[in-house]
C-alpha positions in Angstrom: 103.9 148.4 116.8 104.6 145.2 114.9 108.1 144.4 114.8 109.4 143.8 111.3 112.1 141.2 110.0 114.2 140.9 106.8 115.7 137.2 105.7 117.9 136.3 103.3 118.7 132.1 102.5 121.1 131.2 101.3 122.3 127.3 100.2 119.8 123.8 99.6 116.3 123.8 99.2 116.6 122.4 102.9 117.7 126.1 103.6 114.8 127.8 102.1 112.6 125.3 104.3 114.1 126.1 107.4 113.1 130.0 106.8 109.8 129.1 106.6 109.8 127.6 109.6 111.7 130.8 110.9 108.5 132.7 109.3 105.9 130.5 111.1 107.6 131.3 114.8 108.6 134.4 114.2 104.9 135.7 113.1 103.6 133.9 116.0 106.0 135.8 117.9 104.5 139.4 116.6 107.0 140.0 113.8 106.3 140.8 110.1 108.4 139.9 107.2 109.8 142.9 105.2 111.9 143.0 101.7 113.1 146.1 102.5 116.4 146.0 105.2 116.0 149.6 105.6 112.6 149.0 107.4 113.5 145.7 109.7 114.0 146.0 113.5 115.8 142.1 112.7 118.1 140.8 110.4 118.4 137.5 109.4 120.6 135.3 107.5 120.1 131.7 107.0 123.4 130.1 105.9 125.1 127.1 104.1 128.5 125.9 104.7 128.7 122.8 102.4 130.7 125.0 100.2 133.3 127.7 100.5 132.0 130.0 98.4 128.5 130.4 99.9 130.2 131.3 103.2 132.8 134.0 101.8 129.0 135.5 100.1 127.0 135.8 103.7 130.3 137.2 105.0 130.3 139.6 102.3 126.2 140.0 103.3 126.9 140.6 107.0 129.3 143.5 106.1 126.6 145.3 104.8 124.2 144.3 107.7 126.7 145.9 110.3 126.7 149.2 108.1 123.0 149.1 108.5 123.1 148.3 112.2 125.9 151.3 112.4 122.8 154.0 111.2 120.3 151.9 113.1 121.6 150.4 116.4 118.8 148.8 117.7 118.5 146.7 114.9 119.2 143.2 115.6 121.5 141.1 113.3 120.9 137.1 113.7 123.0 134.5 111.9 121.1 131.2 111.4 121.8 127.4 110.0 124.9 125.8 109.0 127.0 128.7 109.8 125.6 129.3 113.2 126.4 125.8 114.1 130.4 125.7 112.7 131.2 129.3 113.2 130.0 130.5 116.6 133.0 132.0 117.9 133.9 133.4 114.8 130.8 135.2 114.3 130.3 136.6 117.8 133.8 137.7 117.6 133.5 139.8 114.5 133.3 143.3 115.8 130.0 143.0 117.3 128.6 142.0 113.6 126.5 139.4 115.3 123.7 139.8 117.9 122.3 136.7 117.2 123.6 133.1 116.5 120.9 130.1 116.1 121.9 126.9 114.8 118.9 124.5 112.5 117.6 122.6 115.4 117.2 125.9 118.0 114.4 127.7 115.8 111.9 127.3 118.4 113.9 129.0 120.8 114.1 132.7 118.6 111.4 135.1 120.7 113.6 134.2 124.0 116.7 134.5 122.4 115.3 137.9 120.7 114.4 138.9 123.9 118.1 138.6 125.1 119.7 140.3 122.1 117.2 143.1 121.9 118.5 143.4 125.8 122.9 144.3 124.2 123.6 140.8 125.2 124.7 138.3 122.9 122.0 135.3 122.5 123.3 132.1 121.0 122.1 128.2 120.8 123.6 126.1 118.4 122.5 122.8 120.3 121.8 119.8 117.9 118.7 117.7 118.4 118.1 114.2 117.8 114.6 114.9 118.2 113.9 118.3 116.5 111.8 117.5 113.1 109.4 121.0 113.3 106.6 118.7 112.8 104.1 120.8 114.4 104.7 124.1 113.0 102.9 125.1 109.6 105.5 126.9 107.1 105.3 130.5 106.1 105.5 130.3 102.7 107.7 133.1 102.3 109.0 133.8 98.4 106.8 131.2 96.9 104.9 131.2 93.3 101.8 130.0 94.7 102.4 126.7 92.8 105.5 124.7 94.0 106.0 124.8 97.8 108.6 122.5 99.9 107.8 119.9 102.9 110.6 119.0 105.2 110.3 115.0 105.7 113.8 114.7 107.8 116.7 116.4 109.1 120.2 115.5 109.8 122.3 113.0 107.8 124.0 109.6 108.8 125.7 109.4 105.7 129.3 111.0 106.6 131.0 111.6 103.2 134.7 112.3 103.6 134.0 115.8 102.0 130.7 116.9 103.6 130.0 118.8 106.6 126.4 118.0 106.7 126.4 115.9 109.7 128.3 118.3 111.8 125.9 121.1 111.4 122.6 119.1 111.3 123.2 116.4 113.6 121.6 112.5 112.9 119.2 111.4 110.8 115.9 111.5 112.4 112.4 111.1 110.3 109.2 113.2 110.7 106.1 111.9 111.6 104.3 110.9 108.5 100.7 111.9 108.8 101.9 115.4 109.7 103.7 115.3 106.2 100.8 114.2 104.7 98.6 116.6 106.3 100.7 119.2 105.5 100.9 118.1 102.1 96.8 117.9 101.6 96.6 121.5 104.0 98.9 122.5 100.9 96.8 121.6 98.0 93.9 123.2 99.5 95.3 126.5 99.2 96.0 125.6 95.6 99.1 124.8 95.6 99.5 122.3 92.9 103.2 120.6 93.4 105.4 119.6 96.4 109.0 118.5 96.7 109.6 116.5 99.8 113.1 117.1 101.3 115.7 115.3 102.6 119.6 114.8 102.7 118.7 111.2 102.0 114.8 111.1 101.0 115.5 107.2 100.4 116.1 106.4 104.0 113.4 107.8 105.4 111.9 105.6 108.2 109.2 105.6 110.5 108.4 103.4 113.3 105.5 103.7 116.0 102.3 105.5 115.8 101.1 108.1 112.9 98.7 110.5 113.1 95.8 109.6 110.8 97.0 109.0 107.3 93.7 108.3 105.3 91.1 110.7 107.4 87.8 111.0 106.0 87.7 115.0 104.6 84.0 115.1 106.5 86.3 115.0 109.8 88.5 117.5 108.9 87.6 119.8 112.1 87.9 116.9 114.0 91.5 115.6 112.4 92.8 119.3 113.3 92.0 119.5 117.2 93.1 115.7 117.1 96.7 117.4 115.7 96.7 120.0 118.6 96.1 117.9 121.5 98.5 115.3 120.4 101.5 117.2 118.8 103.3 118.3 122.2 106.4 118.7 124.4 109.8 120.4 124.6 112.4 119.8 121.6 109.4 118.1 119.6 109.0 115.4 121.7 106.0 113.9 120.0 103.3 113.1 123.1 100.9 110.2 121.7 97.0 109.9 122.9 95.2 107.3 123.1 92.4 108.1 120.0 90.6 106.9 117.4 92.2 109.4 114.9 95.8 107.7 115.7 96.4 104.7 113.9 98.2 101.7 115.4 101.8 100.7 115.4 103.5 101.2 111.6 106.4 101.0 109.8 106.8 103.4 107.2 109.6 104.0 104.1 110.0 106.7 101.4 108.2 104.3 99.2 104.9 104.1 101.8 105.0 108.1 102.4 105.7 109.1 98.9 102.7 106.9 97.7 100.6 108.2 100.5 101.6 112.0 99.6 100.5 111.0 95.6 97.2 109.5 97.0 96.2 112.8 97.9 94.9 114.2 94.8 95.8 113.5 91.0 96.1 117.2 90.2 99.1 117.2 92.9 102.7 117.3 91.5 104.8 114.9 93.9 108.6 116.0 93.6 111.6 114.7 96.2 115.2 115.3 96.6 117.9 114.2 97.1 118.0 110.3 96.5 121.7 108.3 97.6 122.2 105.7 95.5 122.9 103.1 97.8 119.5 103.2 99.2 117.6 104.1 95.8 115.4 100.8 96.1 113.0 99.2 93.0 110.1 99.3 95.2 110.2 103.4 95.1 110.6 103.1 91.3 107.4 101.3 91.4 105.4 103.3 93.2 106.8 106.3 90.5 105.6 104.0 88.0 102.1 103.7 90.0 101.1 107.2 90.0 101.6 109.8 87.1 101.5 112.5 89.6 104.8 111.4 90.8 107.3 113.6 88.9 109.7 111.5 86.1 112.6 112.8 87.6 115.4 111.7 90.1 118.3 113.7 91.1 120.7 111.0 92.3 124.3 112.7 93.1 127.1 110.5 91.4 130.0 113.2 92.7 132.5 111.2 90.9 132.6 108.3 88.1 135.4 106.2 89.6 135.1 103.7 92.0 138.3 104.5 93.8 137.4 108.2 94.3 134.1 107.0 95.4 135.6 104.7 98.2 137.8 107.4 99.5 134.4 109.4 99.5 133.2 107.2 101.8 130.1 107.3 99.4 129.0 103.3 100.4 128.8 102.5 96.8 130.9 102.1 93.2 130.3 103.1 89.6 129.0 99.6 88.8 126.5 100.2 91.2 125.4 103.6 90.7 125.3 102.3 86.7 123.0 99.3 87.6 120.5 101.7 89.5 121.0 103.8 86.3 119.7 100.8 84.5 116.8 100.1 87.1 115.8 103.3 86.5 115.5 103.0 82.5 113.8 100.1 82.9 110.9 100.9 85.4 110.6 104.3 84.8 111.2 104.5 80.7 111.8 108.4 79.6 112.6 109.5 83.4 115.2 112.4 83.5 118.2 112.4 85.4 120.0 114.9 87.2 123.4 114.6 89.8 126.0 116.5 91.6 129.9 116.1 90.3 132.7 117.1 92.2 135.9 118.0 90.3 139.7 117.1 92.1 138.9 115.4 95.2 141.7 114.4 97.4 144.2 112.6 95.2 141.8 112.2 91.8 143.9 111.4 88.9 143.7 112.0 85.7 142.5 108.5 84.6 139.8 108.9 87.6 138.7 112.1 86.3 137.9 110.6 82.9 135.7 107.8 84.5 133.6 110.6 85.3 133.4 112.0 81.9 132.9 108.2 80.4 129.9 107.7 83.1 128.2 111.4 82.1 128.5 110.6 78.7 126.8 106.5 79.4 123.8 107.9 81.5 123.6 111.0 79.9 122.2 113.7 82.3 119.5 116.3 81.6 121.2 118.5 84.1 123.9 118.4 86.7 125.2 120.9 89.4 128.9 120.8 89.4 131.7 122.1 91.5 135.3 121.9 92.1 136.2 120.4 95.7 136.7 122.7 98.4 138.2 121.2 101.8 135.4 121.7 104.8 136.9 121.9 107.8 136.5 119.3 110.6 135.3 116.5 107.7 137.3 113.4 107.3 138.7 114.3 104.1 140.7 117.3 105.7 141.5 115.4 108.8 142.6 112.8 107.1 143.6 113.4 103.2 146.0 115.8 101.6 143.7 118.1 99.4 146.5 117.6 96.3 145.1 118.6 92.7 146.3 121.7 92.0 143.8 124.9 91.6 144.4 125.0 88.2 144.3 121.7 87.3 140.5 121.3 89.4 139.6 124.1 87.1 140.7 122.5 83.9 138.9 119.3 85.1 135.7 121.3 86.2 135.1 123.3 83.2 135.5 119.9 81.2 133.3 118.4 83.0 130.5 121.4 82.2 131.4 121.6 78.5 130.2 118.1 78.2 127.2 118.4 80.5 126.2 121.2 78.4 126.3 118.7 75.4 124.3 116.3 77.0 121.9 119.4 78.0 121.5 120.4 74.7 121.0 117.0 73.6 118.2 115.6 75.7 116.2 119.2 75.1 116.7 118.6 71.6 115.3 115.2 71.7 112.1 116.9 72.6 110.9 118.8 69.9 107.8 117.8 68.1 106.5 116.1 71.1 103.6 117.6 73.3 104.4 117.7 77.1 102.4 118.4 79.9 103.4 121.4 81.9 102.7 122.7 85.4 102.6 127.1 84.6 104.3 129.2 87.3 104.6 132.1 85.9 105.8 135.0 83.8 108.9 133.9 81.2 111.5 136.5 82.1 111.3 137.2 77.8 109.9 137.1 75.4 106.9 139.4 76.5 103.9 137.9 77.1 105.1 134.5 77.8 104.8 132.2 80.2 106.7 129.6 81.9 106.6 126.1 83.6 108.1 123.0 83.9 107.2 119.3 82.6 107.3 116.5 84.9 110.7 115.8 84.1 111.8 118.9 85.6 112.4 120.8 82.0 111.4 124.6 81.9 109.2 125.2 78.9 108.6 128.6 77.8 105.2 129.1 75.8 103.1 132.3 74.8 99.7 132.4 76.4 97.2 134.9 77.2 94.3 133.5 79.7 97.0 130.8 81.3 97.6 131.5 84.9 100.1 130.2 87.6 98.7 126.7 88.3 96.9 125.7 85.5 98.2 122.4 83.3 98.5 123.2 79.8 99.8 121.2 76.9 102.7 122.4 74.9 104.2 121.0 71.7 108.1 121.8 71.8 109.2 123.8 68.6 112.8 124.5 69.4 115.6 124.1 72.7 118.2 125.6 74.2 120.4 123.4 76.7 118.2 124.8 79.3 115.1 125.5 77.9 112.6 124.1 75.8 110.1 126.6 73.7 106.9 126.0 72.5 103.3 126.5 71.6 100.0 125.8 73.4 98.0 122.9 71.8 94.4 124.2 71.5 
């Protein structure tokens, strides 16, 4: 009988993409997905260690999984991802709660590890790789709306921000063969998807030097191209074995602007997004590529973390307030009307009231369309945890965060209000939660739009005139 697996994913879009890789590997091993935990032979949770709250949620879910395991002792429970890398000993010692612990670079070994776990022994592989990119694995789109899909273009991070655990749990930065990225995007479009998001911890530092599998194939040779792909990508730990073949291009140096342009050139109907950008690496060349292609979305997520240069120095962000504002000026000059979002941390080590006010003033200057906002929480083994004191009182962190949130709500409402009366191009994603019969989609600037429609389907592009707004949503009517 086919074995069944259930998987929950926590954290960022990278974790969602990783779960799709896991689904592909499990499918090849004879497993099929289920959405009811009571039917699963294998229960997996793909975890995040970026913030303490994310870890606490996972521990709560593991309590539920343990209850299920008591009812059905043969069920295998596994922890994947960042928590697996960071907390392997604690996970395995937690009252037989977990049978399987697999880090983000070891998913290829899941079939063998499952054999070990199914025999009653703990199975662990959390080794980090300098090569693994899963370039040859076609992800299974687990919870897709059939319109939007993620493509991982690189793994790991070299930035070593003082507060961040990512380099320790995801390893060093490495970029994926651009040819396999373009091929995956082309396949996604052929399957009916109309939007891809290129993912990396810092997409701006994407860099490939070497042979790249055919970036500009003739569609008439698609069958031959697939056979080359299968034969040319091989080897343990995703070592890429390059064969002498006319389908393989000569040595190339490809950065993110070049990659983005290749993906955007697949078809004008394919929208292209990317996340996340690091301010120190956001180049004018990238902005000019975006300006050249209407189907590259006019939205940039550019985490600032703090508006104070002194805090940014303590964070080891490698840019200043002035540099960040200079990049915003470049965006506004080259891409007028581009929407901007960001990440902000309240109450980092040593943050003074004056430094906090600098963050608020930067927010007002930029006018972010939306933001992800958090209180600083110390993560074990990071530079901040080792060398700095978490000395901002919790009540002060909470107050500062609330001030940041209140200001961002004002900025978001103002941004949406400015769109009233405009006609916006919307990629339809599906039914809206309310009102009844309404559909929803997003603009190129990543703003959610709700509109009434009868015969519109997910994946359709429509023009909507905006009639009103909230701080989170545009509401409008179809332009006939």
